[in-house]
Every structure is written in C-alpha cells, then in structure tokens.
C-alpha positions in Angstrom: 127.8 106.9 100.6 125.6 109.8 98.2 122.1 110.2 98.6 120.2 110.1 95.0 117.6 113.3 94.8 114.2 112.1 94.9 111.1 112.7 93.9 107.5 111.2 93.8 105.4 111.0 90.6 101.1 110.8 92.1 99.3 108.7 89.6 95.3 108.4 89.4 94.6 105.0 87.6 91.3 102.8 86.3 91.1 99.7 89.1 91.5 96.6 87.7 93.6 93.5 86.7 96.9 94.4 85.5 97.3 98.3 86.2 100.4 97.9 88.2 101.8 95.4 85.7 102.0 98.1 82.6 103.2 100.9 84.7 106.0 99.3 86.2 107.0 97.2 83.2 106.8 100.9 81.7 109.6 101.3 83.7 110.7 98.3 83.7 111.6 99.0 79.7 113.2 102.2 79.8 115.8 101.0 82.7 114.7 103.8 85.5 114.4 101.7 88.7 111.2 102.2 90.7 113.0 103.3 94.7 109.5 102.6 95.7 105.7 102.0 95.4 102.7 102.7 97.4 98.8 102.2 95.7 95.5 102.4 97.2 91.6 102.8 96.0 89.8 106.0 96.1 86.0 106.4 95.7 83.8 103.9 95.0 86.6 101.2 94.4 86.6 101.9 90.3 90.1 104.4 90.7 93.7 104.1 92.8 96.1 106.6 93.7 99.2 105.5 93.4 102.5 107.3 94.5 105.6 106.2 92.9 108.8 107.5 94.8 111.7 108.0 91.7 114.9 109.3 91.1 114.7 112.3 90.2 117.2 113.2 87.3 116.7 114.3 83.8 114.5 111.3 82.4 111.8 111.7 84.8 110.0 114.5 81.6 110.6 111.1 79.4 108.8 109.1 81.7 106.0 111.2 82.5 104.7 111.1 78.8 105.0 108.0 78.9 103.1 107.9 81.7 100.1 110.2 80.5 100.7 107.9 77.3 99.0 104.4 79.0 95.4 104.3 78.7 94.3 103.3 81.8 96.6 106.2 83.4 93.9 109.0 84.0 96.3 112.0 85.6 99.8 112.2 86.7 101.7 114.2 88.4 105.1 115.6 90.0 104.8 115.6 93.5 108.3 117.6 94.4 106.7 118.9 97.5 105.5 115.5 99.4 106.9 114.2 102.6 109.2 111.1 101.8 109.1 110.4 105.3 106.7 106.8 104.4 108.5 105.7 102.0 111.5 106.1 104.4 109.8 103.8 106.9 108.0 101.1 105.1 110.8 98.6 106.5 109.3 98.8 110.0 105.9 97.3 108.8 108.5 94.2 107.1 109.6 93.5 110.7 
C-alpha cells in the first residue's frame, strides 16, 4: 500500500455557527478529501484555529486560494513543517 503525502492547512476563522460548513463545503464541491480536522477556540472565543490534514498534491494551491476568499477565513497557512502525529493518533480517543 502506498503512503499518501499529506500536509496541514492552518486556518484562523471567525468563530460562529456555519463556518465549519462553509469550509467543508468548499472541499466537497471541489471533490478534495479532508483526511482530518482539528478545531478549537482561541483568544476570547471570537476566533478559532483549524488544522486541516489534506493530501499534498497539485491542487493544494488552488484550495488555499479558494479558502482565502471565504468571508469568515482570516488567515490561511500551509504548514508542511507540522508533525502529523496527533492526526495519526486520533483513533485512540474513540476507544
């Protein structure tokens, strides 16, 4: 089995209902799979930080450009330097 190279997209977004739906909808409309999602509030709770584990392929730059256009997205960073260990261990939390 071939291991797929993945990377993490880090987003800072406005924290209110519907933001996650807008982001996941963008991926769905473009048939781009999200391998994992981590999200939590930052600061006073008006913003959230999201980490999206995605396949690192030729379409990643287009996805980043589309994310930057979303109204509730404040910042987008491609984080190839992040350790994916937490995403790999998420199954341990569901036991």
